[in-house]
Every structure is written in C-alpha cells, then in structure tokens.
C-alpha positions, -999 to 999 in steps of 0.1 A, spaced: -132 -814 338 -148 -827 372 -178 -843 380 -199 -816 392 -196 -795 356 -200 -828 339 -236 -832 357 -247 -795 353 -238 -796 322 -258 -826 315 -292 -815 337 -287 -783 311 -289 -804 283 -318 -823 291 -337 -791 305 -330 -775 266 -343 -811 252 -376 -817 272 -385 -773 268 -385 -782 225 -401 -814 232 -428 -795 247 -428 -766 231 -430 -788 198 -461 -805 209 -487 -778 211 -505 -769 177 -502 -733 170 -478 -727 189 -455 -692 175 -423 -680 191 -445 -650 202 -437 -627 230 -454 -616 266 -460 -585 245 -487 -596 217 -501 -614 247 -510 -588 266 -526 -567 235 -545 -592 231 -557 -598 267 -563 -560 266 -581 -560 234 -603 -589 244 -609 -571 283 -614 -533 272 -623 -537 234 -622 -500 230 -593 -493 245 -565 -468 230 -530 -466 240 -515 -438 254 -489 -434 231 -473 -451 200 -435 -457 196 -407 -434 183 -394 -458 159 -407 -491 144 -381 -514 131 -392 -524 92 -394 -566 100 -391 -587 124 -359 -601 117 -346 -564 126 -366 -563 157 -351 -595 166 -312 -585 159 -321 -552 179 -330 -577 210 -304 -603 204 -274 -571 207 -293 -556 235 -288 -588 251 -253 -596 244 -243 -563 251 -258 -564 289 -246 -601 291 -207 -589 282 -212 -558 307 -223 -582 335 -197 -607 324 -170 -577 321 -180 -568 360 -180 -605 376 -144 -610 358 -132 -577 374 -145 -585 407 -136 -620 409 -99 -609 397 -100 -582 420 -104 -612 451 -79 -635 438 -57 -609 437 -67 -597 473 -63 -631 484 -28 -637 469 -9 -604 486 0 -607 519 -17 -585 545 -3 -553 540 3 -532 570 -5 -494 560 24 -466 572 -3 -440 571 17 -418 548 
C-alpha cells in the first residue's frame, strides 16, 4: 500500500472512533431513524393528524426490519460495485487496445 491509501484508512478510522465517542456521550440517545423523529415532530405540531395510508406489511420485529434494510443496502452496493467495476474494466480494455481503424464493413 502506498502512503496515500494508508492516510485515507487512518482518516476513516479516526472518523469512526470520533463518531462512536460523540454518540456514546449523549444521554438517552438510542439508535433511531429519521422516520421516528419525523413522526414525533408531526405529533407535536399537529396532534390530530391522521396518516393517509398504512403499511402493506409490518415486519414482525425490529430485527427483521433491520435485516431487510441491510439486505437492501447490500444489494444496492453490489449492483453499484458491479457497474463501476464493469465501466473501469471497459475503460482499461480500451486503453490497452491500439487504435483500430474501422473499415466501414
């Protein structure tokens, strides 16, 4: 590994450690998503608010919901990584081939 990669890895580790330290200092800080915070804000501003629709399927537990979210993230990451790798391979393949002249067949 070169110095540039080691520096980036060190920065990433420092950011993770700082976020863990800062997150652990807040009292009552739970791992909650923006959906729950938005629902709380709406309930505070409009106590008589009625949602327009309800979910089609509710996961049986928070663990299942987290698993489905992780699977969705993994699938999206895999597709993005495949696409970026494919494009890079095509680019490198074009760079290695000498300029070809099309005969117009």
